TITIFI-999381 format. One record per atom (N, C-alpha, C): residue number from 1; x, y, z. Coordinates in steps of 0.1 Angstrom, whole numbers. Atoms other than C-alpha are relative to their C-alpha. Layout:
# TITIFI-999381
[NUM,[X,Y,Z]]
...
//
This chain:
# TITIFI-999381
[1,[-10,10,-5]]
[1,[26,392,-186]]
[1,[-4,-14,-4]]
[2,[2,14,4]]
[2,[30,356,-198]]
[2,[7,-10,8]]
[3,[-8,10,-7]]
[3,[54,340,-174]]
[3,[-8,-7,11]]
[4,[8,6,-11]]
[4,[26,331,-149]]
[4,[-13,-6,-5]]
[5,[12,6,5]]
[5,[1,315,-172]]
[5,[-3,-14,3]]
[6,[2,14,-3]]
[6,[7,279,-163]]
[6,[-4,-3,14]]
[7,[3,3,-14]]
[7,[-7,262,-132]]
[7,[13,-2,8]]
[8,[-12,2,-8]]
[8,[29,254,-122]]
[8,[6,13,5]]
[9,[-6,-13,-4]]
[9,[38,291,-120]]
[9,[-6,3,14]]
[10,[6,-3,-13]]
[10,[13,293,-91]]
[10,[3,-10,10]]
[11,[-2,11,-10]]
[11,[18,259,-75]]
[11,[14,-1,5]]
[12,[-14,3,-5]]
[12,[56,257,-74]]
[12,[4,8,12]]
[13,[-4,-8,-12]]
[13,[61,286,-49]]
[13,[-8,-5,12]]
[14,[8,6,-11]]
[14,[33,271,-28]]
[14,[6,-13,5]]
[15,[-6,13,-4]]
[15,[49,237,-29]]
[15,[13,3,8]]
[16,[-12,-3,-7]]
[16,[82,252,-18]]
[16,[-2,5,14]]
[17,[3,-6,-13]]
[17,[66,270,11]]
[17,[-10,-9,8]]
[18,[9,9,-7]]
[18,[44,240,22]]
[18,[4,-1,14]]
[19,[-4,-2,-14]]
[19,[43,244,60]]
[19,[4,-13,7]]
[20,[-4,12,-7]]
[20,[46,207,70]]
[20,[-2,1,15]]
[21,[3,-3,-14]]
[21,[28,215,102]]
[21,[2,-11,10]]
[22,[-1,12,-9]]
[22,[31,180,116]]
[22,[13,-8,-3]]
[23,[-14,6,2]]
[23,[68,173,108]]
[23,[2,-8,13]]
[24,[-2,9,-11]]
[24,[79,145,131]]
[24,[8,7,11]]
[25,[-6,-6,-12]]
[25,[87,157,166]]
[25,[6,-11,10]]
[26,[-6,10,-9]]
[26,[112,135,184]]
[26,[-1,3,15]]
[27,[0,-4,-14]]
[27,[110,155,216]]
[27,[-12,-5,8]]
[28,[12,5,-7]]
[28,[75,144,224]]
[28,[-8,-10,-10]]
[29,[5,10,10]]
[29,[68,113,203]]
[29,[-14,-4,2]]
[30,[14,5,-3]]
[30,[36,102,220]]
[30,[-10,11,-4]]
[31,[9,-11,4]]
[31,[19,136,216]]
[31,[0,2,-15]]
[32,[-1,-1,15]]
[32,[31,139,180]]
[32,[-8,-11,-6]]
[33,[6,12,6]]
[33,[18,104,172]]
[33,[-16,2,1]]
[34,[15,-2,-2]]
[34,[-17,112,186]]
[34,[-5,10,-10]]
[35,[4,-10,9]]
[35,[-19,144,166]]
[35,[1,-4,-15]]
[36,[-3,4,14]]
[36,[-4,129,134]]
[36,[-10,-10,-4]]
[37,[9,10,4]]
[37,[-27,99,134]]
[37,[-14,6,-2]]
[38,[13,-7,2]]
[38,[-58,121,139]]
[38,[0,8,-13]]
[39,[0,-8,12]]
[39,[-47,144,111]]
[39,[0,-9,-12]]
[40,[0,9,12]]
[40,[-40,115,87]]
[40,[-14,-6,-2]]
[41,[13,6,2]]
[41,[-74,100,94]]
[41,[-9,11,-6]]
[42,[8,-11,6]]
[42,[-90,134,86]]
[42,[3,1,-15]]
[43,[-3,-1,14]]
[43,[-71,136,54]]
[43,[-5,-11,-9]]
[44,[4,12,7]]
[44,[-79,101,43]]
[44,[-15,0,-2]]
[45,[15,-3,2]]
[45,[-116,109,50]]
[45,[-9,-12,0]]
[46,[9,12,0]]
[46,[-129,73,54]]
[46,[1,-7,13]]
[47,[1,7,-13]]
[47,[-140,59,87]]
[47,[-15,-5,2]]
[48,[14,4,0]]
[48,[-174,41,80]]
[48,[-2,-9,12]]
[49,[4,9,-11]]
[49,[-193,19,104]]
[49,[7,-14,-3]]
[50,[-6,13,2]]
[50,[-174,-14,110]]
[50,[-10,-11,1]]
[51,[11,10,1]]
[51,[-202,-37,99]]
[51,[6,-14,2]]
[52,[-6,14,0]]
[52,[-198,-75,104]]
[52,[7,-4,-13]]
[53,[-8,3,11]]
[53,[-172,-89,81]]
[53,[-7,-10,-10]]
[54,[9,8,8]]
[54,[-197,-115,69]]
[54,[8,-8,-11]]
[55,[-9,8,8]]
[55,[-171,-139,55]]
[55,[-8,-11,-7]]
[56,[6,11,7]]
[56,[-183,-163,28]]
[56,[10,-7,-9]]
[57,[-9,7,8]]
[57,[-161,-190,14]]
[57,[-7,-6,-12]]
[58,[5,5,12]]
[58,[-167,-199,-22]]
[58,[5,-14,-3]]
[59,[-6,13,2]]
[59,[-143,-227,-26]]
[59,[14,-1,6]]
[60,[-14,3,-5]]
[60,[-110,-243,-14]]
[60,[6,-11,-9]]
[61,[-7,9,10]]
[61,[-86,-259,-39]]
[61,[14,-2,4]]
[62,[-14,2,-2]]
[62,[-52,-275,-35]]
[62,[8,7,-11]]
[63,[-9,-6,9]]
[63,[-23,-257,-52]]
[63,[14,-6,1]]
[64,[-13,5,0]]
[64,[14,-262,-57]]
[64,[7,4,13]]
[65,[-6,-4,-13]]
[65,[26,-262,-20]]
[65,[-9,8,9]]
[66,[9,-8,-8]]
[66,[-5,-244,-7]]
[66,[-14,-5,-2]]
[67,[14,1,3]]
[67,[-42,-246,-3]]
[67,[-6,14,-2]]
[68,[5,-13,4]]
[68,[-61,-217,-19]]
[68,[-15,0,3]]
[69,[14,-2,-4]]
[69,[-94,-204,-5]]
[69,[-5,13,-6]]
[70,[7,-12,5]]
[70,[-116,-180,-24]]
[70,[-11,3,9]]
[71,[10,-5,-9]]
[71,[-138,-159,-2]]
[71,[-3,14,-2]]
[72,[3,-14,0]]
[72,[-155,-126,1]]
[72,[-2,5,15]]
[73,[4,-6,-13]]
[73,[-159,-102,31]]
[73,[-6,14,-3]]
[74,[7,-13,0]]
[74,[-179,-70,38]]
[74,[9,10,6]]
[75,[-8,-11,-5]]
[75,[-158,-39,41]]
[75,[-9,11,6]]
[76,[9,-10,-5]]
[76,[-187,-15,46]]
[76,[-13,-3,-7]]
[77,[12,2,7]]
[77,[-223,-12,35]]
[77,[2,2,-15]]
[78,[-1,-1,15]]
[78,[-225,-19,-3]]
[78,[15,-1,-5]]
[79,[-14,2,5]]
[79,[-188,-28,-5]]
[79,[5,-14,4]]
[80,[-5,13,-1]]
[80,[-179,-65,-9]]
[80,[13,-2,-6]]
[81,[-14,2,5]]
[81,[-143,-75,-13]]
[81,[3,-15,-3]]
[82,[-5,13,3]]
[82,[-132,-106,-32]]
[82,[14,-2,4]]
[83,[-13,2,-6]]
[83,[-102,-122,-17]]
[83,[4,-15,-2]]
[84,[-6,14,1]]
[84,[-79,-153,-20]]
[84,[10,-1,12]]
[85,[-9,3,-11]]
[85,[-61,-168,10]]
[85,[8,-13,-4]]
[86,[-9,11,3]]
[86,[-31,-191,3]]
[86,[7,-5,13]]
[87,[-5,6,-13]]
[87,[-21,-214,32]]
[87,[10,-10,-4]]
[88,[-10,10,3]]
[88,[12,-233,29]]
[88,[-4,-14,5]]
[89,[3,14,-4]]
[89,[9,-271,31]]
[89,[12,-5,9]]
[90,[-12,3,-8]]
[90,[44,-272,47]]
[90,[1,9,12]]
[91,[-1,-9,-12]]
[91,[53,-258,82]]
[91,[-12,-2,9]]
[92,[10,2,-11]]
[92,[32,-256,113]]
[92,[-9,13,1]]
[93,[9,-11,-2]]
[93,[1,-234,116]]
[93,[-1,3,15]]
[94,[4,-11,10]]
[94,[-7,-208,125]]
[94,[12,7,-6]]
[95,[-10,-6,8]]
[95,[14,-192,98]]
[95,[1,15,1]]
[96,[-1,-14,3]]
[96,[27,-157,95]]
[96,[-6,3,-13]]
[97,[7,-3,12]]
[97,[8,-139,68]]
[97,[5,13,-7]]
[98,[-3,-12,7]]
[98,[16,-114,41]]
[98,[-12,5,-8]]
[99,[10,-6,8]]
[99,[-11,-91,27]]
[99,[6,5,-13]]
[100,[-6,-3,13]]
[100,[-4,-87,-11]]
[100,[-9,9,-8]]
[101,[7,-10,6]]
[101,[-14,-56,-29]]
[101,[6,4,-14]]
[102,[-4,-4,13]]
[102,[-11,-51,-67]]
[102,[-1,15,-2]]
[103,[1,-14,4]]
[103,[-4,-17,-82]]
[103,[-10,1,-11]]
[104,[9,-2,12]]
[104,[-20,-4,-114]]
[104,[2,-12,-10]]
[105,[0,12,9]]
[105,[-26,-38,-131]]
[105,[-14,-3,-3]]
[106,[14,4,4]]
[106,[-56,-56,-144]]
[106,[-8,-7,12]]
[107,[7,6,-11]]
[107,[-64,-71,-110]]
[107,[8,-8,9]]
[108,[-7,8,-10]]
[108,[-55,-93,-80]]
[108,[6,-13,-5]]
[109,[-5,13,5]]
[109,[-49,-123,-102]]
[109,[15,1,-3]]
[110,[-15,-2,2]]
[110,[-14,-107,-109]]
[110,[7,-6,13]]
[111,[-7,5,-12]]
[111,[-5,-114,-72]]
[111,[0,-15,1]]
[112,[1,14,0]]
[112,[-16,-150,-78]]
[112,[8,-6,-12]]
[113,[-8,5,11]]
[113,[7,-153,-109]]
[113,[-8,-5,-12]]
[114,[8,4,10]]
[114,[-22,-157,-133]]
[114,[-2,11,-11]]
[115,[1,-10,11]]
[115,[-21,-139,-167]]
[115,[-13,-3,-7]]
[116,[13,1,6]]
[116,[-56,-133,-178]]
[116,[-3,10,-11]]
[117,[3,-11,10]]
[117,[-53,-101,-200]]
[117,[14,3,-6]]
[118,[-12,-5,6]]
[118,[-28,-86,-224]]
[118,[9,8,10]]
[119,[-9,-8,-9]]
[119,[3,-73,-205]]
[119,[1,-6,13]]
[120,[-1,6,-13]]
[120,[-3,-95,-175]]
[120,[13,-8,2]]
[121,[-12,8,-1]]
[121,[26,-118,-182]]
[121,[12,8,3]]
[122,[-11,-9,-2]]
[122,[50,-89,-184]]
[122,[0,5,14]]
[123,[1,-6,-14]]
[123,[37,-75,-151]]
[123,[5,-11,10]]
[124,[-4,11,-9]]
[124,[41,-109,-134]]
[124,[15,-2,0]]
[125,[-14,3,2]]
[125,[76,-113,-148]]
[125,[9,10,8]]
[126,[-7,-10,-8]]
[126,[86,-81,-128]]
[126,[-2,-2,15]]
[127,[1,4,-14]]
[127,[81,-100,-95]]
[127,[-12,5,7]]
[128,[13,-5,-7]]
[128,[45,-90,-89]]
[128,[-9,-11,4]]
[129,[8,11,-5]]
[129,[32,-125,-81]]
[129,[3,-2,15]]
[130,[-3,-1,-15]]
[130,[34,-116,-44]]
[130,[-4,-12,8]]
[131,[6,11,-8]]
[131,[12,-144,-31]]
[131,[8,-13,-2]]
[132,[-8,12,2]]
[132,[32,-172,-47]]
[132,[14,2,6]]
[133,[-12,-2,-7]]
[133,[64,-156,-35]]
[133,[-1,-2,15]]
[134,[2,1,-14]]
[134,[51,-154,0]]
[134,[-1,-14,5]]
[135,[1,14,-4]]
[135,[41,-190,1]]
[135,[13,-8,-2]]
[136,[-13,7,1]]
[136,[75,-201,-12]]
[136,[9,4,12]]
[137,[-8,-4,-11]]
[137,[89,-182,17]]
[137,[-5,-6,13]]
[138,[6,6,-11]]
[138,[67,-201,41]]
[138,[-11,7,7]]
[139,[11,-9,-5]]
[139,[41,-174,47]]
[139,[-13,-4,-6]]
[140,[13,-1,6]]
[140,[4,-175,42]]
[140,[-1,13,-7]]
[141,[1,-12,8]]
[141,[-8,-149,17]]
[141,[-15,4,-1]]
[142,[13,-5,2]]
[142,[-39,-128,16]]
[142,[0,10,-12]]
[143,[1,-8,12]]
[143,[-48,-113,-18]]
[143,[-14,6,-1]]
[144,[13,-6,0]]
[144,[-76,-87,-20]]
[144,[-1,8,-13]]
[145,[3,-8,12]]
[145,[-92,-70,-50]]
[145,[-2,14,4]]
[146,[2,-14,-4]]
[146,[-87,-33,-45]]
[146,[-11,7,-8]]
[147,[10,-8,7]]
[147,[-114,-8,-54]]
[147,[5,6,-13]]
[148,[-3,-6,13]]
[148,[-114,2,-91]]
[148,[9,-9,-9]]
[149,[-8,9,8]]
[149,[-92,-28,-102]]
[149,[-8,-13,-2]]
[150,[5,14,2]]
[150,[-101,-62,-116]]
[150,[-15,-2,1]]
[151,[14,3,-2]]
[151,[-134,-76,-104]]
[151,[-8,12,6]]
[152,[6,-12,-6]]
[152,[-141,-42,-87]]
[152,[2,12,-9]]
[153,[-2,-11,9]]
[153,[-135,-21,-118]]
[153,[-13,8,-2]]
[154,[11,-9,3]]
[154,[-157,8,-129]]
[154,[-11,-8,-9]]
[155,[11,7,7]]
[155,[-191,-7,-140]]
[155,[-9,9,-8]]
[156,[9,-9,8]]
[156,[-206,23,-157]]
[156,[0,-3,-15]]
[157,[1,2,15]]
[157,[-217,22,-193]]
[157,[11,9,-7]]
[158,[-11,-7,7]]
[158,[-191,33,-219]]
[158,[-4,14,-3]]
[159,[4,-14,3]]
[159,[-212,64,-227]]
[159,[4,10,10]]
[160,[-3,-9,-10]]
[160,[-202,79,-194]]
[160,[15,2,2]]
[161,[-14,0,-3]]
[161,[-164,74,-197]]
[161,[8,11,-8]]
[162,[-6,-12,7]]
[162,[-155,102,-223]]
[162,[15,-3,-3]]
[163,[-14,3,5]]
[163,[-123,84,-234]]
[163,[10,-1,11]]
[164,[-9,1,-11]]
[164,[-107,84,-199]]
[164,[3,-15,2]]
[165,[-3,14,-2]]
[165,[-88,51,-196]]
[165,[7,-4,13]]
[166,[-6,3,-13]]
[166,[-74,53,-161]]
[166,[-10,-6,9]]
[167,[10,7,-7]]
[167,[-91,28,-140]]
[167,[-6,6,13]]
[168,[4,-6,-13]]
[168,[-92,49,-108]]
[168,[-7,14,-2]]
[169,[4,-14,2]]
[169,[-103,82,-124]]
[169,[-13,4,6]]
[170,[13,-3,-5]]
[170,[-140,82,-117]]
[170,[-2,-3,15]]
[171,[2,3,-15]]
[171,[-138,65,-83]]
[171,[7,10,8]]
[172,[-6,-10,-8]]
[172,[-113,90,-71]]
[172,[-8,13,1]]
[173,[8,-13,0]]
[173,[-134,120,-81]]
[173,[-13,-1,7]]
[174,[12,2,-7]]
[174,[-166,106,-69]]
[174,[2,-1,16]]
[175,[-3,1,-14]]
[175,[-150,98,-35]]
[175,[2,15,5]]
[176,[-2,-14,-5]]
[176,[-139,135,-33]]
[176,[-13,7,1]]
[177,[13,-6,-2]]
[177,[-175,146,-39]]
[177,[-6,-3,13]]
[178,[6,5,-12]]
[178,[-184,126,-9]]
[178,[9,3,13]]
[179,[-8,-3,-11]]
[179,[-156,140,13]]
[179,[9,-12,4]]
[180,[-8,12,-2]]
[180,[-137,107,9]]
[180,[12,0,-9]]
[181,[-11,2,10]]
[181,[-106,95,-9]]
[181,[0,-15,-4]]
[182,[-1,14,4]]
[182,[-101,63,-29]]
[182,[11,-7,8]]
[183,[-11,6,-8]]
[183,[-68,58,-11]]
[183,[-5,-4,14]]
[184,[6,3,-13]]
[184,[-87,59,22]]
[184,[-9,-12,-1]]
[185,[9,12,2]]
[185,[-113,34,9]]
[185,[8,-12,-1]]
[186,[-9,12,2]]
[186,[-85,10,-1]]
[186,[6,-4,13]]
[187,[-6,2,-13]]
[187,[-68,14,33]]
[187,[-11,-7,9]]
[188,[11,5,-8]]
[188,[-102,7,50]]
[188,[-2,-15,-4]]
[189,[2,14,4]]
[189,[-106,-25,29]]
[189,[11,-9,5]]
[190,[-10,8,-6]]
[190,[-72,-37,41]]
[190,[-2,-3,15]]
[191,[3,1,-14]]
[191,[-81,-31,77]]
[191,[-12,-10,2]]
[192,[11,9,-1]]
[192,[-114,-50,72]]
[192,[4,-14,-4]]
[193,[-6,13,3]]
[193,[-94,-78,55]]
[193,[7,-7,12]]
[194,[-6,5,-12]]
[194,[-75,-82,87]]
[194,[-10,-5,10]]
[195,[12,5,-8]]
[195,[-108,-84,106]]
[195,[-5,-14,-5]]
[196,[6,13,6]]
[196,[-119,-112,82]]
[196,[10,-12,3]]
[197,[-10,11,-2]]
[197,[-87,-132,89]]
[197,[-3,-8,13]]
[198,[4,6,-12]]
[198,[-102,-140,123]]
[198,[-8,-13,-3]]
[199,[8,12,5]]
[199,[-123,-166,104]]
[199,[9,-12,-2]]
[200,[-9,11,4]]
[200,[-92,-186,95]]
[200,[10,-3,11]]
[201,[-9,3,-11]]
[201,[-74,-203,123]]
[201,[14,-3,-4]]
[202,[-14,4,5]]
[202,[-44,-212,101]]
[202,[9,12,0]]
[203,[-8,-13,1]]
[203,[-32,-175,103]]
[203,[3,5,14]]
[204,[-4,-6,-13]]
[204,[-12,-160,131]]
[204,[-2,15,0]]
[205,[4,-15,0]]
[205,[-28,-126,138]]
[205,[11,9,5]]
[206,[-11,-8,-5]]
[206,[3,-115,156]]
[206,[12,2,-9]]
[207,[-10,0,10]]
[207,[25,-119,125]]
[207,[-5,3,-13]]
[208,[6,-5,13]]
[208,[9,-99,97]]
[208,[9,10,-6]]
[209,[-7,-10,8]]
[209,[30,-82,71]]
[209,[-7,4,-12]]
[210,[7,-5,12]]
[210,[21,-63,40]]
[210,[10,5,-11]]
[211,[-9,-4,11]]
[211,[37,-58,6]]
[211,[-8,5,-12]]
[212,[7,-4,12]]
[212,[28,-40,-26]]
[212,[10,10,-7]]
[213,[-8,-9,8]]
[213,[44,-19,-54]]
[213,[-9,11,-6]]
[214,[7,-12,6]]
[214,[35,16,-67]]
[214,[-13,3,8]]
[215,[13,-2,-8]]
[215,[-2,21,-57]]
[215,[-1,-10,11]]
[216,[0,10,-11]]
[216,[0,-12,-38]]
[216,[10,4,11]]
[217,[-10,-4,-10]]
[217,[31,2,-20]]
[217,[-6,12,8]]
[218,[7,-11,-7]]
[218,[11,34,-12]]
[218,[-10,-5,10]]
[219,[10,5,-9]]
[219,[-17,14,3]]
[219,[6,-8,12]]
[220,[-7,7,-10]]
[220,[7,-8,22]]
[220,[5,10,11]]
[221,[-6,-10,-8]]
[221,[24,24,36]]
[221,[-11,6,9]]
[222,[10,-6,-8]]
[222,[-8,41,48]]
[222,[-8,-10,9]]
[223,[7,10,-9]]
[223,[-24,9,61]]
[223,[9,-3,12]]
[224,[-9,2,-12]]
[224,[7,3,83]]
[224,[-1,12,9]]
[225,[1,-12,-8]]
[225,[4,40,95]]
[225,[-12,-1,9]]
[226,[13,-1,-7]]
[226,[-32,34,106]]
[226,[-5,-12,7]]
[227,[5,12,-6]]
[227,[-35,-2,116]]
[227,[12,-7,7]]
[228,[-11,6,-7]]
[228,[-11,-14,143]]
[228,[1,-15,0]]
[229,[-1,14,1]]
[229,[-20,-50,137]]
[229,[9,-4,-11]]
[230,[-10,3,11]]
[230,[3,-48,106]]
[230,[14,1,7]]
[231,[-13,1,-8]]
[231,[36,-60,122]]
[231,[12,3,-8]]
[232,[-12,-3,8]]
[232,[59,-54,92]]
[232,[-6,5,-14]]
[233,[5,-6,13]]
[233,[56,-34,59]]
[233,[12,0,-10]]
[234,[-11,1,11]]
[234,[75,-38,26]]
[234,[-6,7,-12]]
[235,[5,-7,11]]
[235,[64,-10,2]]
[235,[11,1,-11]]
[236,[-10,0,11]]
[236,[81,-11,-33]]
[236,[-5,11,-10]]
[237,[3,-10,11]]
[237,[83,16,-60]]
[237,[-9,11,5]]
[238,[8,-11,-5]]
[238,[67,42,-38]]
[238,[7,10,9]]
[239,[-5,-9,-11]]
[239,[87,56,-9]]
[239,[10,10,-7]]
[240,[-7,-11,6]]
[240,[101,90,-21]]
[240,[-6,13,6]]
[241,[6,-13,-5]]
[241,[97,126,-10]]
[241,[-12,4,-9]]
[242,[11,-5,8]]
[242,[63,140,-21]]
[242,[5,11,-9]]
[243,[-4,-12,8]]
[243,[81,171,-34]]
[243,[7,-5,-12]]
[244,[-7,4,12]]
[244,[102,150,-58]]
[244,[-8,-11,-8]]
[245,[7,10,7]]
[245,[75,125,-68]]
[245,[-14,6,-4]]
[246,[13,-4,3]]
[246,[38,134,-66]]
[246,[-1,14,-4]]
[247,[1,-14,3]]
[247,[44,171,-68]]
[247,[5,4,-14]]
[248,[-6,-4,13]]
[248,[63,170,-101]]
[248,[-2,-10,-11]]
[249,[2,10,10]]
[249,[57,137,-119]]
[249,[-15,-3,-1]]
[250,[14,4,2]]
[250,[23,126,-134]]
[250,[-2,-14,7]]
[251,[4,13,-6]]
[251,[7,99,-112]]
[251,[-15,-1,-1]]
[252,[14,2,-1]]
[252,[-27,84,-110]]
[252,[-6,8,11]]
[253,[7,-8,-10]]
[253,[-52,105,-90]]
[253,[-1,-7,13]]
[254,[3,8,-13]]
[254,[-55,77,-64]]
[254,[11,2,10]]
[255,[-11,-2,-9]]
[255,[-21,87,-49]]
[255,[-2,13,9]]
[256,[0,-14,-6]]
[256,[-33,122,-37]]
[256,[-10,1,11]]
[257,[9,-4,-11]]
[257,[-48,134,-4]]
[257,[0,15,1]]
[258,[1,-15,-1]]
[258,[-61,170,-3]]
[258,[7,6,12]]
[259,[-6,-7,-12]]
[259,[-39,192,19]]
[259,[12,-8,6]]
[260,[-10,9,-6]]
[260,[-13,164,26]]
[260,[13,7,3]]
[261,[-13,-7,-2]]
[261,[18,186,22]]
[261,[-1,11,10]]
[262,[1,-11,-11]]
[262,[4,212,46]]
[262,[4,-6,13]]
[263,[-3,7,-12]]
[263,[9,186,73]]
[263,[13,-9,0]]
[264,[-10,11,-1]]
[264,[34,159,63]]
[264,[8,0,-13]]
[265,[-7,6,11]]
[265,[62,149,40]]
[265,[-1,-15,3]]
[266,[1,14,-1]]
[266,[63,112,34]]
[266,[7,-6,12]]
[267,[-8,6,-11]]
[267,[91,104,59]]
[267,[-6,3,13]]
[268,[6,-3,-13]]
[268,[72,121,87]]
[268,[-9,-12,5]]
[269,[10,11,-3]]
[269,[46,93,85]]
[269,[6,-13,5]]
[270,[-7,12,-5]]
[270,[72,67,93]]
[270,[-1,0,16]]
[271,[2,-1,-15]]
[271,[67,80,129]]
[271,[-12,-7,5]]
[272,[11,8,-4]]
[272,[34,62,128]]
[272,[2,-15,-3]]
[273,[-3,14,3]]
[273,[50,29,116]]
[273,[11,-5,10]]
[274,[-11,4,-9]]
[274,[82,28,138]]
[274,[-6,-4,14]]
[275,[-12,7,4]]
[275,[95,7,154]]
[275,[-2,-13,-7]]
[276,[2,12,8]]
[276,[79,-20,133]]
[276,[9,-2,-12]]
[277,[-9,2,12]]
[277,[101,-36,106]]
[277,[-5,6,-13]]
[278,[4,-7,12]]
[278,[101,-15,74]]
[278,[11,-3,-10]]
[279,[-9,2,12]]
[279,[117,-27,41]]
[279,[-4,8,-11]]
[280,[3,-8,12]]
[280,[117,-1,14]]
[280,[7,-6,-12]]
[281,[-5,6,12]]
[281,[122,-17,-20]]
[281,[-1,10,-11]]
[282,[0,-10,11]]
[282,[132,6,-49]]
[282,[10,-2,-11]]
[283,[-9,1,11]]
[283,[147,6,-83]]
[283,[8,13,-2]]
[284,[-9,-11,2]]
[284,[177,28,-89]]
[284,[-4,9,-11]]
[285,[3,-7,12]]
[285,[162,39,-122]]
[285,[-15,2,-2]]
[286,[15,-3,1]]
[286,[125,44,-113]]
[286,[-2,14,-5]]
[287,[3,-14,6]]
[287,[113,73,-135]]
[287,[-11,7,8]]
[288,[11,-7,-6]]
[288,[82,80,-114]]
[288,[3,5,14]]
[289,[-4,-3,-14]]
[289,[97,80,-79]]
[289,[15,1,0]]
[290,[-14,-1,2]]
[290,[132,93,-84]]
[290,[8,-5,12]]
[291,[-8,6,-10]]
[291,[159,74,-65]]
[291,[6,10,10]]
[292,[-6,-10,-9]]
[292,[175,105,-51]]
[292,[-10,5,10]]
[293,[10,-3,-9]]
[293,[142,114,-35]]
[293,[-3,-11,10]]
[294,[2,12,-9]]
[294,[139,79,-21]]
[294,[12,0,10]]
[295,[-11,0,-9]]
[295,[174,82,-6]]
[295,[-2,11,11]]
[296,[3,-11,-9]]
[296,[164,116,10]]
[296,[-11,-5,10]]
[297,[11,4,-9]]
[297,[132,101,24]]
[297,[5,-10,10]]
[298,[-5,11,-9]]
[298,[150,70,38]]
[298,[10,5,10]]
[299,[-9,-6,-10]]
[299,[176,91,55]]
[299,[-8,6,11]]
[300,[8,-5,-11]]
[300,[149,109,74]]
[300,[-7,-11,7]]
[301,[6,11,-7]]
[301,[131,77,81]]
[301,[9,-7,10]]
[302,[-10,6,-9]]
[302,[163,63,96]]
[302,[1,8,12]]
[303,[-1,-9,-12]]
[303,[165,93,119]]
[303,[-13,-2,9]]
[304,[12,2,-8]]
[304,[129,87,130]]
[304,[0,-13,7]]
[305,[-1,13,-7]]
[305,[135,50,137]]
[305,[10,1,11]]
[306,[-10,-2,-11]]
[306,[166,60,157]]
[306,[-7,6,12]]
[307,[6,-7,-11]]
[307,[144,83,178]]
[307,[-9,-10,8]]
[308,[8,10,-7]]
[308,[122,52,186]]
[308,[9,-11,5]]
[309,[-9,10,-5]]
[309,[153,32,195]]
[309,[1,-12,-8]]
[310,[1,11,9]]
[310,[150,10,165]]
[310,[7,3,-13]]
[311,[-7,-3,12]]
[311,[177,21,140]]
[311,[2,-11,-10]]
[312,[-3,12,9]]
[312,[182,-14,126]]
[312,[-13,-6,-6]]
[313,[12,6,4]]
[313,[145,-20,119]]
[313,[-6,6,-13]]
[314,[4,-5,14]]
[314,[143,0,86]]
[314,[12,-2,-9]]
[315,[-10,3,10]]
[315,[162,-9,55]]
[315,[-4,4,-14]]
[316,[3,-3,15]]
[316,[164,4,19]]
[316,[7,-11,-8]]
[317,[-5,11,9]]
[317,[168,-24,-6]]
[317,[-1,6,-14]]
[318,[-1,-7,13]]
[318,[179,-11,-40]]
[318,[2,-11,-11]]
[319,[-1,9,12]]
[319,[174,-30,-73]]
[319,[5,8,-12]]
[320,[-5,-7,12]]
[320,[192,-22,-105]]
[320,[-10,-1,-11]]
[321,[10,0,10]]
[321,[161,-15,-125]]
[321,[-9,11,3]]
[322,[9,-12,-1]]
[322,[130,7,-127]]
[322,[-11,-2,10]]
[323,[12,0,-9]]
[323,[95,8,-113]]
[323,[-6,-14,2]]
[324,[3,14,-2]]
[324,[91,-27,-99]]
[324,[4,-5,13]]
[325,[-4,7,-12]]
[325,[96,-51,-71]]
[325,[12,-8,-3]]
[326,[-12,8,2]]
[326,[129,-70,-66]]
[326,[-1,-12,11]]
[327,[3,10,-10]]
[327,[119,-103,-49]]
[327,[13,-6,6]]
[328,[-11,6,-6]]
[328,[153,-119,-45]]
[328,[8,8,10]]
[329,[-7,-9,-10]]
[329,[167,-89,-27]]
[329,[-9,3,12]]
[330,[9,-6,-11]]
[330,[136,-80,-6]]
[330,[-3,-11,11]]
[331,[5,9,-9]]
[331,[124,-112,10]]
[331,[10,-4,11]]
[332,[-9,3,-10]]
[332,[156,-121,28]]
[332,[2,11,11]]
[333,[-1,-11,-9]]
[333,[157,-87,44]]
[333,[-12,1,9]]
[334,[12,1,-8]]
[334,[121,-90,56]]
[334,[1,-11,10]]
[335,[-1,11,-10]]
[335,[129,-123,72]]
[335,[10,4,11]]
[336,[-10,-4,-9]]
[336,[160,-108,88]]
[336,[-5,9,11]]
[337,[5,-10,-9]]
[337,[141,-79,103]]
[337,[-11,-5,9]]
[338,[11,5,-8]]
[338,[111,-99,115]]
[338,[3,-12,8]]
[339,[-3,13,-7]]
[339,[126,-133,124]]
[339,[-11,-10,-4]]
[340,[11,9,4]]
[340,[95,-149,107]]
[340,[5,-11,-9]]
//
C-alpha cells in the first residue's frame, strides 16, 4: 500500500477526531475556567520561581512627543529582558499602557519604528511600529525583546546551526527537552514585564493592554488568557481555528503546544479572556491564517462573550490585505471598547 506513506495520512484522521476535552462550557463557567486555566498552564509548561524583577534603567532620552526609557528586568534565573518604555509628554499621568510585541522580525526595534537591518523598513511600513502608534494614541508603550529575537537571538556558534535559518528553531526544541515551551517562556516574560512596571509611577497598572501580530499576536493572546492584569487584548494576524491554520499551514515551531488540540480549539480560550475587551485584527487575504477560519473562530468567541454578558466587548476588525496589522482600523475600536 502507498496511500498512507505520508505523515498527513496518519495525522489528518487524528486531527479530525481531536477530542477538545475542555471545550468552553457556558453552563458552569467558573468551574470550566478553573479547569481550563490549569490545563493551559500545564500545556505551556513554564512556571518558574518569580524572582525579584531587579529593574535597571540604562538611560532616559526625550523623543518626539514622548520620553523613552531603556531598562532591563529579570524574568527568571539567567533570563534578563531588555525593554523600552515610552511615556507620552502630553496628557496626565498615570497613563494607560500598551505592551507591544513584534512577530517574526529582526527584533523589538521594529515596534520602535527603527530600521536596523535589511527588510526592517518594509516590516515597519506594514504598521508594526506599535510603540509609536500607541504614544500617538495617548498611551504609554512597553516594548520587550522576546526570546530568540533581536538582542536575545540564538548565540551559538555557526557550526551548530546546520543551515537552519529560523530564529526560534533551537530555542523551541531545547525548551521541549526541558518540558517547557518557548511560547510559555515568552508569556512568562510578558507577565514579569508587568511586574517590572511597578517601578514606573507614570503607568496606570489598572489600564494595561497588549498588541502584537502573528507570533506577537499569539503571545498577546496567551498572555491575556493567563494574566488578568491585562485589561484589553488586540491580537493581529493570528486568531483563526487551529484546524485551519496551525494544523495545515507551515508555521514556526514557536506556535505549537504539545497536545493542545486534545483540550482546546482557539476560540475556547476566549473563555479565559472574557469579558475583557478583545479586538481581533485580521487581513482578509492572510495566507497563513485563512480568513474563513478567523470568521469561524470569531463567531464562537462572540458566543462565549455573550455567555459572560459582554457581547459588545469583542470585535473583528478586517483589513483589505494580508498577514499584517491595520493601525487606522484597529486603534479606534480599542478606544471604543476600553474607553481609554
